MISE-687606 format. One record per atom (N, C-alpha, C): residue number from 0; x, y, z. Coordinates in nm, 4 decimals. Example, Ala and Ser with C-alpha at 12.3 -4.5 7.8 and 13.67 -1.06 7.14 Angstrom:
<pts>
PT;0;1.3190;-0.5690;0.7800
PT;0;1.2300;-0.4500;0.7800
PT;0;1.3200;-0.3300;0.7800
PT;1;1.2850;-0.2250;0.7080
PT;1;1.3670;-0.1060;0.7140
PT;1;1.2900;0.0030;0.7870
</pts>
This chain:
<pts>
PT;0;1.1587;-0.9046;1.0539
PT;0;1.0403;-0.8093;1.0711
PT;0;1.0482;-0.7179;0.9188
PT;1;0.9617;-0.7641;0.9133
PT;1;0.8842;-0.6349;0.8044
PT;1;0.8444;-0.4787;0.8109
PT;2;0.9837;-0.4003;0.7932
PT;2;0.9565;-0.2514;0.7265
PT;2;0.7832;-0.2225;0.7452
PT;3;0.7897;-0.2771;0.6033
PT;3;0.6828;-0.1961;0.5391
PT;3;0.5797;-0.3699;0.5389
PT;4;0.4646;-0.2841;0.5706
PT;4;0.3413;-0.5001;0.4955
PT;4;0.3034;-0.4497;0.3668
PT;5;0.2611;-0.6357;0.3809
PT;5;0.2522;-0.6039;0.2194
PT;5;0.1983;-0.7500;0.2987
PT;6;0.0863;-0.7326;0.2089
PT;6;-0.0768;-0.8612;0.1583
PT;6;-0.1057;-0.8779;0.0127
PT;7;-0.1293;-1.0320;0.0410
PT;7;-0.1975;-1.0914;-0.0257
PT;7;-0.2707;-1.1638;-0.0346
PT;8;-0.3656;-1.2502;-0.1899
PT;8;-0.4533;-1.2493;-0.1447
PT;8;-0.5094;-1.2585;-0.2947
PT;9;-0.5721;-1.3728;-0.2283
PT;9;-0.6884;-1.5281;-0.3195
PT;9;-0.8195;-1.5108;-0.3829
PT;10;-0.8774;-1.4636;-0.4578
PT;10;-1.0022;-1.4757;-0.5401
PT;10;-1.0695;-1.5104;-0.6479
PT;11;-1.1579;-1.5646;-0.6654
PT;11;-1.2588;-1.5890;-0.7455
PT;11;-1.3620;-1.5132;-0.8046
PT;12;-1.3563;-1.5322;-0.9238
PT;12;-1.4376;-1.4242;-1.0301
PT;12;-1.5575;-1.5000;-1.1171
PT;13;-1.7303;-1.3482;-1.0504
PT;13;-1.8018;-1.4397;-1.1306
PT;13;-1.7983;-1.4719;-1.2094
PT;14;-1.7835;-1.3880;-1.3862
PT;14;-1.7715;-1.3258;-1.4657
PT;14;-1.6675;-1.4572;-1.5311
PT;15;-1.6310;-1.4150;-1.6910
PT;15;-1.5272;-1.4577;-1.7805
PT;15;-1.3494;-1.3553;-1.6934
PT;16;-1.3258;-1.5223;-1.7493
PT;16;-1.2366;-1.3876;-1.7724
PT;16;-1.1686;-1.2395;-1.8387
PT;17;-1.1461;-1.2696;-1.9320
PT;17;-1.2420;-1.1490;-2.0328
PT;17;-1.2838;-1.0491;-2.0648
PT;18;-1.3884;-1.0609;-1.9264
PT;18;-1.5499;-0.9354;-1.9417
PT;18;-1.4262;-0.9017;-1.8263
PT;19;-1.4361;-0.9729;-1.7385
PT;19;-1.3547;-0.9233;-1.6821
PT;19;-1.2770;-0.8125;-1.6840
PT;20;-1.1642;-0.8641;-1.6624
PT;20;-1.0638;-0.7575;-1.7601
PT;20;-1.0205;-0.6141;-1.8290
PT;21;-1.1669;-0.6584;-1.8778
PT;21;-1.2581;-0.5634;-2.0225
PT;21;-1.3090;-0.5010;-1.8897
PT;22;-1.3780;-0.5207;-1.8112
PT;22;-1.4742;-0.3759;-1.7811
PT;22;-1.3219;-0.3580;-1.6045
PT;23;-1.2177;-0.4140;-1.5897
PT;23;-1.0863;-0.3871;-1.5537
PT;23;-1.0552;-0.2111;-1.6457
PT;24;-0.9591;-0.2873;-1.7400
PT;24;-0.9597;-0.1758;-1.8575
PT;24;-1.0023;-0.0340;-1.8388
PT;25;-1.2064;-0.1132;-1.8580
PT;25;-1.2492;0.0294;-1.8725
PT;25;-1.2729;0.1514;-1.7819
PT;26;-1.2358;0.0956;-1.6235
PT;26;-1.2444;0.1521;-1.5026
PT;26;-1.0765;0.1794;-1.5045
PT;27;-0.9984;0.1755;-1.6214
PT;27;-0.8697;0.1966;-1.5323
PT;27;-0.8329;0.3848;-1.6467
PT;28;-0.7981;0.4360;-1.5561
PT;28;-0.6886;0.5650;-1.6651
PT;28;-0.5506;0.4671;-1.6677
PT;29;-0.4947;0.4339;-1.7780
PT;29;-0.3479;0.3728;-1.7884
PT;29;-0.2630;0.4600;-1.7377
PT;30;-0.2017;0.4638;-1.7656
PT;30;-0.0522;0.5612;-1.6695
PT;30;0.0638;0.4133;-1.6497
PT;31;0.2086;0.4598;-1.7205
PT;31;0.3145;0.4279;-1.6541
PT;31;0.3579;0.4723;-1.5532
PT;32;0.3197;0.5926;-1.4727
PT;32;0.3681;0.6313;-1.3390
PT;32;0.2601;0.6146;-1.2399
PT;33;0.1942;0.5478;-1.0862
PT;33;0.1378;0.5664;-0.9876
PT;33;0.1160;0.6877;-0.9500
PT;34;0.0435;0.7556;-0.9716
PT;34;0.0355;0.9120;-0.9274
PT;34;-0.1216;0.8934;-0.9249
PT;35;-0.1758;1.0188;-0.8097
PT;35;-0.2952;1.0150;-0.8384
PT;35;-0.2619;1.1604;-0.9169
PT;36;-0.3900;1.1851;-0.9682
PT;36;-0.4486;1.2495;-1.0439
PT;36;-0.5852;1.2083;-1.0725
PT;37;-0.6655;1.3698;-1.0557
PT;37;-0.8140;1.3728;-1.0807
PT;37;-0.9022;1.3107;-1.2176
PT;38;-0.8732;1.2436;-1.1748
PT;38;-1.0050;1.1906;-1.3079
PT;38;-1.1302;1.0555;-1.2806
PT;39;-1.2014;1.0459;-1.3918
PT;39;-1.3564;1.0308;-1.3788
PT;39;-1.3876;0.8009;-1.3144
PT;40;-1.2851;0.7658;-1.3378
PT;40;-1.2166;0.6494;-1.3837
PT;40;-1.1546;0.6010;-1.2116
PT;41;-1.1817;0.5205;-1.1979
PT;41;-1.1972;0.4511;-1.0389
PT;41;-1.0399;0.3869;-1.0258
PT;42;-0.9544;0.2991;-1.1449
PT;42;-0.8360;0.3536;-1.1343
PT;42;-0.6876;0.3687;-1.2275
PT;43;-0.6014;0.4282;-1.1529
PT;43;-0.5085;0.4713;-1.2614
PT;43;-0.3746;0.3667;-1.2475
PT;44;-0.3480;0.3407;-1.3431
PT;44;-0.1557;0.1977;-1.3394
PT;44;-0.2057;0.1461;-1.5173
PT;45;-0.0996;-0.0456;-1.4814
PT;45;-0.1300;-0.0569;-1.6015
PT;45;-0.2143;-0.2774;-1.6098
PT;46;-0.2688;-0.2495;-1.7107
PT;46;-0.3004;-0.3002;-1.7590
PT;46;-0.1598;-0.4502;-1.8711
PT;47;-0.1718;-0.5323;-1.8435
PT;47;-0.0449;-0.5945;-1.9533
PT;47;-0.1206;-0.7579;-1.9652
PT;48;-0.1645;-0.7853;-2.0527
PT;48;-0.2975;-0.9700;-2.0176
PT;48;-0.3713;-0.9366;-2.0309
PT;49;-0.3445;-1.0666;-1.8845
PT;49;-0.4194;-1.0971;-1.7479
PT;49;-0.3602;-0.9827;-1.7180
PT;50;-0.2985;-0.9609;-1.6592
PT;50;-0.1746;-0.9183;-1.4967
PT;50;-0.2107;-0.7513;-1.4799
PT;51;-0.2648;-0.6883;-1.4254
PT;51;-0.2476;-0.5732;-1.3577
PT;51;-0.1701;-0.5593;-1.2892
PT;52;-0.1356;-0.4012;-1.2184
PT;52;-0.0613;-0.3294;-1.1057
PT;52;-0.1469;-0.1886;-1.1136
PT;53;-0.1839;-0.1338;-1.0464
PT;53;-0.2793;-0.0434;-1.0257
PT;53;-0.2730;0.0685;-0.8820
PT;54;-0.3513;0.2105;-0.8567
PT;54;-0.3691;0.2408;-0.8143
PT;54;-0.5150;0.2985;-0.7711
PT;55;-0.5722;0.3352;-0.6545
PT;55;-0.7114;0.3743;-0.6833
PT;55;-0.6241;0.5189;-0.7147
PT;56;-0.7482;0.5654;-0.7485
PT;56;-0.7856;0.8276;-0.8455
PT;56;-0.7884;0.8440;-0.7139
PT;57;-0.8440;0.7359;-0.5796
PT;57;-0.8492;0.8852;-0.4941
PT;57;-0.7434;0.9572;-0.4727
PT;58;-0.8207;1.0949;-0.4733
PT;58;-0.6308;1.1854;-0.3795
PT;58;-0.6311;1.1866;-0.3099
PT;59;-0.5314;1.1778;-0.3079
PT;59;-0.4123;1.1616;-0.2341
PT;59;-0.4227;1.0507;-0.0988
PT;60;-0.5464;0.9837;0.0187
PT;60;-0.5204;0.8731;-0.0334
PT;60;-0.4510;0.7455;-0.1152
PT;61;-0.5406;0.7699;-0.2353
PT;61;-0.5665;0.6371;-0.3607
PT;61;-0.4424;0.6245;-0.3256
PT;62;-0.3105;0.6725;-0.3721
PT;62;-0.1931;0.6704;-0.4088
PT;62;-0.0913;0.5020;-0.3081
PT;63;-0.1442;0.4958;-0.2042
PT;63;-0.0451;0.5040;-0.0951
PT;63;-0.0341;0.3154;-0.1443
PT;64;-0.1370;0.2904;-0.1470
PT;64;-0.1528;0.1559;-0.1931
PT;64;-0.1125;0.0100;-0.2918
PT;65;-0.0577;-0.0240;-0.3434
PT;65;-0.0513;-0.1111;-0.5153
PT;65;-0.0914;-0.1828;-0.4593
PT;66;-0.1673;-0.2263;-0.5320
PT;66;-0.2356;-0.3629;-0.6419
PT;66;-0.1945;-0.4014;-0.7041
PT;67;-0.1444;-0.5061;-0.7433
PT;67;0.0363;-0.6331;-0.8707
PT;67;-0.1108;-0.7313;-0.8014
PT;68;-0.1946;-0.7825;-0.9936
PT;68;-0.2373;-0.8788;-0.9396
PT;68;-0.2363;-0.9895;-1.1133
PT;69;-0.2681;-1.0512;-1.0460
PT;69;-0.3294;-1.2018;-1.1693
PT;69;-0.4525;-1.1886;-1.1870
PT;70;-0.4541;-1.2203;-1.3376
PT;70;-0.6254;-1.3174;-1.3282
PT;70;-0.5975;-1.4272;-1.4448
PT;71;-0.6140;-1.6117;-1.3480
PT;71;-0.5786;-1.6374;-1.4676
PT;71;-0.7853;-1.7611;-1.4097
PT;72;-0.8211;-1.7986;-1.5559
PT;72;-0.9451;-1.8680;-1.5452
PT;72;-0.9734;-1.8815;-1.3963
PT;73;-1.0953;-1.8303;-1.4388
PT;73;-1.2013;-1.7442;-1.2822
PT;73;-1.0545;-1.6926;-1.1647
PT;74;-0.9457;-1.7583;-1.1512
PT;74;-0.9312;-1.7538;-1.0570
PT;74;-0.8576;-1.6444;-1.0126
PT;75;-0.7459;-1.5546;-0.9270
PT;75;-0.7334;-1.4584;-0.9172
PT;75;-0.5951;-1.4345;-0.8267
PT;76;-0.5581;-1.4166;-0.7902
PT;76;-0.4318;-1.3452;-0.6730
PT;76;-0.3410;-1.1298;-0.6795
PT;77;-0.3822;-1.0841;-0.5085
PT;77;-0.3276;-0.9627;-0.5756
PT;77;-0.2175;-0.9255;-0.4301
PT;78;-0.1589;-0.9001;-0.4506
PT;78;-0.0894;-0.8493;-0.3404
PT;78;-0.0413;-0.7407;-0.3171
PT;79;-0.1195;-0.5850;-0.2180
PT;79;-0.1116;-0.5251;-0.1656
PT;79;0.0131;-0.4669;-0.0923
PT;80;0.0786;-0.3433;-0.1514
PT;80;0.1697;-0.2277;-0.0572
PT;80;0.2555;-0.1335;-0.0517
PT;81;0.2215;-0.0808;0.0636
PT;81;0.3145;0.0551;0.0272
PT;81;0.3441;0.0821;-0.1318
PT;82;0.2755;0.1670;-0.1144
PT;82;0.4023;0.2489;-0.3171
PT;82;0.5760;0.2454;-0.2309
PT;83;0.5804;0.2806;-0.4165
PT;83;0.8036;0.3362;-0.3153
PT;83;0.8040;0.5375;-0.2074
PT;84;0.7117;0.5285;-0.3552
PT;84;0.7173;0.7149;-0.3328
PT;84;0.6751;0.7173;-0.1994
PT;85;0.5852;0.6525;-0.0871
PT;85;0.4829;0.6418;-0.0054
PT;85;0.6067;0.5852;0.1001
PT;86;0.7295;0.4393;0.0254
PT;86;0.8093;0.3972;0.1480
PT;86;0.9049;0.4516;0.1959
PT;87;0.9942;0.5981;0.0311
PT;87;1.0783;0.6476;0.0879
PT;87;1.0428;0.7912;0.2055
PT;88;0.8794;0.8295;0.1684
PT;88;0.8204;0.9264;0.2567
PT;88;0.8895;0.8181;0.4409
PT;89;0.8054;0.7385;0.4224
PT;89;0.8084;0.6682;0.5872
PT;89;0.9428;0.6145;0.6621
PT;90;1.0506;0.6046;0.5062
PT;90;1.1330;0.5431;0.6229
PT;90;1.1951;0.6533;0.6208
PT;91;1.1738;0.7749;0.6013
PT;91;1.2573;0.8908;0.6314
PT;91;1.1877;0.9778;0.7982
PT;92;1.1372;0.8852;0.7974
PT;92;1.0146;0.9130;0.8710
PT;92;1.0343;0.8394;1.0008
PT;93;1.1275;0.7403;1.0103
PT;93;1.1307;0.6268;1.1274
PT;93;1.2592;0.6054;1.0913
PT;94;1.3920;0.7581;1.1108
PT;94;1.5157;0.7669;1.0655
PT;94;1.4989;0.8925;1.1803
PT;95;1.3995;0.9630;1.1617
PT;95;1.3828;1.0744;1.3413
PT;95;1.4005;1.0159;1.3953
PT;96;1.3723;0.8944;1.5028
PT;96;1.3796;0.8949;1.6545
PT;96;1.5588;0.9353;1.7003
PT;97;1.6281;0.8077;1.5674
PT;97;1.7643;0.8387;1.5313
PT;97;1.8206;0.9306;1.5528
PT;98;1.7975;1.0495;1.4766
PT;98;1.8473;1.1943;1.5195
PT;98;1.8416;1.2221;1.5928
PT;99;1.7094;1.1820;1.6335
PT;99;1.7446;1.3263;1.7772
PT;99;1.8256;1.1821;1.8735
PT;100;1.8932;1.1340;1.9032
PT;100;1.8782;1.0061;1.9733
PT;100;2.0772;1.1108;1.9650
PT;101;2.0721;1.0844;1.8273
PT;101;2.2427;1.0715;1.7314
PT;101;2.1930;1.2412;1.8375
PT;102;2.1642;1.3591;1.8374
PT;102;2.1933;1.5147;1.8548
PT;102;2.1874;1.5009;2.0095
PT;103;2.0139;1.4742;2.1100
PT;103;2.0749;1.4771;2.2574
PT;103;2.1901;1.3951;2.2825
PT;104;2.2635;1.2673;2.2048
PT;104;2.3733;1.1738;2.2675
PT;104;2.5344;1.3781;2.2741
PT;105;2.5293;1.4216;2.1086
PT;105;2.6234;1.4884;2.1609
PT;105;2.5794;1.6364;2.1790
PT;106;2.4627;1.6336;2.2195
PT;106;2.4581;1.8227;2.2521
PT;106;2.5323;1.7910;2.4731
PT;107;2.4627;1.6467;2.5150
PT;107;2.4769;1.6163;2.6118
PT;107;2.4912;1.5351;2.7013
PT;108;2.6063;1.4979;2.7241
PT;108;2.6515;1.3459;2.7252
PT;108;2.6286;1.2806;2.8303
PT;109;2.7011;1.4553;2.8914
PT;109;2.6465;1.4140;3.1461
PT;109;2.4781;1.3790;3.1371
PT;110;2.4248;1.4114;3.0031
PT;110;2.2196;1.4213;3.1133
PT;110;2.2032;1.3021;3.0133
PT;111;2.3067;1.2082;2.9317
PT;111;2.2522;1.1368;2.8720
PT;111;2.2091;0.9745;2.9058
PT;112;2.1031;0.9252;2.8609
PT;112;2.0785;0.8018;2.9703
PT;112;2.0029;0.7141;2.8937
PT;113;1.9992;0.5732;2.9258
PT;113;1.9920;0.4394;2.8761
PT;113;1.7996;0.5493;2.8870
PT;114;1.7768;0.6123;2.9291
PT;114;1.6235;0.6260;2.8844
PT;114;1.5993;0.6482;2.7757
PT;115;1.6420;0.7755;2.7036
PT;115;1.6350;0.8372;2.5166
PT;115;1.6244;0.7406;2.4160
PT;116;1.7779;0.5742;2.4726
PT;116;1.7264;0.5341;2.3784
PT;116;1.5800;0.4214;2.4401
PT;117;1.5372;0.4522;2.4674
PT;117;1.4448;0.2988;2.4918
PT;117;1.3418;0.4270;2.4338
PT;118;1.3579;0.5618;2.4748
PT;118;1.2177;0.6530;2.3874
PT;118;1.3097;0.6523;2.2223
PT;119;1.3753;0.7099;2.2168
PT;119;1.4191;0.5799;2.0356
PT;119;1.3255;0.5329;2.0420
PT;120;1.3227;0.3798;2.0734
PT;120;1.2694;0.3160;1.9801
PT;120;1.1856;0.2384;2.0146
PT;121;1.0694;0.2864;2.1392
PT;121;0.9190;0.2745;2.1182
PT;121;0.8771;0.4022;2.0480
PT;122;1.0037;0.5125;1.9894
PT;122;0.8795;0.6126;1.8975
PT;122;0.8963;0.5185;1.7836
PT;123;0.9992;0.4736;1.6464
PT;123;1.0412;0.3714;1.6026
PT;123;0.8932;0.2408;1.5688
PT;124;0.9066;0.1962;1.6954
PT;124;0.7595;0.0480;1.6392
PT;124;0.6043;0.1499;1.7019
PT;125;0.5981;0.2455;1.7720
PT;125;0.5131;0.3337;1.7642
PT;125;0.4423;0.4293;1.5998
PT;126;0.5512;0.4165;1.5202
PT;126;0.5284;0.5043;1.3795
PT;126;0.4792;0.3501;1.3335
PT;127;0.6511;0.2320;1.3508
PT;127;0.5973;0.1582;1.1763
PT;127;0.4742;0.0491;1.2624
PT;128;0.4210;0.0514;1.3917
PT;128;0.2961;-0.0896;1.4066
PT;128;0.1617;-0.0421;1.4532
PT;129;0.1679;0.1009;1.4282
PT;129;0.0682;0.2286;1.4992
PT;129;0.0359;0.2526;1.3664
PT;130;0.1059;0.4349;1.3360
PT;130;0.1159;0.4866;1.2706
PT;130;0.0706;0.3780;1.0891
PT;131;0.1967;0.3401;1.0525
PT;131;0.1644;0.2229;0.9471
PT;131;0.0437;0.1916;0.9144
PT;132;0.0812;0.0491;1.0512
PT;132;0.0319;-0.0461;0.9616
PT;132;-0.1650;-0.0135;1.0233
PT;133;-0.1725;0.1025;1.0388
PT;133;-0.3536;0.1663;1.0677
PT;133;-0.3676;0.2284;0.9544
PT;134;-0.2780;0.2896;0.8752
PT;134;-0.3041;0.3440;0.7098
PT;134;-0.3233;0.2730;0.6655
PT;135;-0.1988;0.1551;0.6338
PT;135;-0.2277;0.0336;0.5484
PT;135;-0.3692;0.0410;0.5660
PT;136;-0.3448;-0.0103;0.6303
PT;136;-0.5294;-0.1533;0.6676
PT;136;-0.5822;-0.0488;0.6446
PT;137;-0.6402;0.0102;0.6619
PT;137;-0.7680;0.1435;0.5758
PT;137;-0.7101;0.1309;0.4640
PT;138;-0.5865;0.2158;0.4070
PT;138;-0.5803;0.1967;0.2754
PT;138;-0.6220;0.1201;0.2355
PT;139;-0.5818;-0.0560;0.2574
PT;139;-0.5518;-0.1518;0.1536
PT;139;-0.7377;-0.1086;0.1144
PT;140;-0.7534;-0.1579;0.2062
PT;140;-0.9264;-0.2155;0.2715
PT;140;-1.0179;-0.1224;0.1641
PT;141;-0.9642;-0.0010;0.1708
PT;141;-1.0859;0.0453;0.0479
PT;141;-1.0247;0.0328;-0.1333
PT;142;-0.9302;0.0279;-0.1350
PT;142;-0.8581;-0.0152;-0.2127
PT;142;-0.9340;-0.1598;-0.2579
PT;143;-0.9414;-0.2706;-0.2048
PT;143;-0.9700;-0.3776;-0.3003
PT;143;-1.1214;-0.3617;-0.2627
PT;144;-1.2207;-0.2903;-0.2104
PT;144;-1.3117;-0.3356;-0.1747
PT;144;-1.3565;-0.2046;-0.3158
PT;145;-1.2709;-0.1488;-0.3697
PT;145;-1.2687;-0.0981;-0.4985
PT;145;-1.3131;-0.1704;-0.6092
PT;146;-1.1430;-0.2623;-0.6153
PT;146;-1.1334;-0.3414;-0.6949
PT;146;-1.1989;-0.4269;-0.7061
PT;147;-1.2557;-0.4888;-0.6055
PT;147;-1.3702;-0.5616;-0.6048
PT;147;-1.5112;-0.6537;-0.6632
PT;148;-1.5803;-0.4625;-0.6151
PT;148;-1.6599;-0.4021;-0.6823
PT;148;-1.6624;-0.4490;-0.8211
PT;149;-1.4867;-0.3553;-0.8661
PT;149;-1.4852;-0.3724;-1.0591
PT;149;-1.4473;-0.4788;-1.1181
PT;150;-1.4477;-0.5526;-1.0164
PT;150;-1.3390;-0.7187;-1.0895
PT;150;-1.4888;-0.8298;-1.0121
PT;151;-1.5606;-0.8167;-0.8965
PT;151;-1.7570;-0.9091;-0.9502
PT;151;-1.6627;-0.9391;-0.9072
PT;152;-1.5541;-0.9829;-0.7984
PT;152;-1.5708;-1.0963;-0.6679
PT;152;-1.6340;-1.1314;-0.6546
PT;153;-1.5680;-1.3351;-0.6467
PT;153;-1.7168;-1.3935;-0.5385
PT;153;-1.6807;-1.4182;-0.4146
PT;154;-1.5315;-1.4602;-0.4210
PT;154;-1.4700;-1.5034;-0.2812
PT;154;-1.3126;-1.4081;-0.3126
PT;155;-1.2897;-1.3348;-0.0952
PT;155;-1.1699;-1.2737;-0.0807
PT;155;-1.0972;-1.3662;-0.0146
PT;156;-0.9463;-1.4210;-0.0440
PT;156;-0.9740;-1.4586;0.1181
PT;156;-0.7681;-1.4124;0.1332
PT;157;-0.7485;-1.4146;0.2415
PT;157;-0.5817;-1.3873;0.2582
PT;157;-0.5175;-1.5197;0.2138
PT;158;-0.4372;-1.5293;0.2193
PT;158;-0.3284;-1.6088;0.1851
PT;158;-0.2742;-1.6078;0.2979
</pts>
């Protein structure tokens, strides 16, 4: 079971590889840190040779997903995953049901029952498979559509 979702895609570009990478460089503010910042560019990140590691420049939600990819001979691949900073914050959020369970165990031993364990597990599953999954799908879709626009992607396919 993966704690955090991750998707891999393959794509084909319409134009030449060098033109596409130049267009991506023009639309990306080069930055070693993948954090949100107000800019007139579409992305922030690192582009080296034919590889890239970028985030969307949208404030607040753009940094949630990191796009890491490579373009070789009009074909490319991109991996979409949750940014490391957000993974740390979400890990803390995922620990809250267990903290509540431990606190309940030590505060009222005579009232502690199996229902509290089931509720903690249910909360954990709801946080992971509802909140994190929905946020990842929404923000990754937005980032991928912006990347498709910038790179002139002809065909995008999930691996």
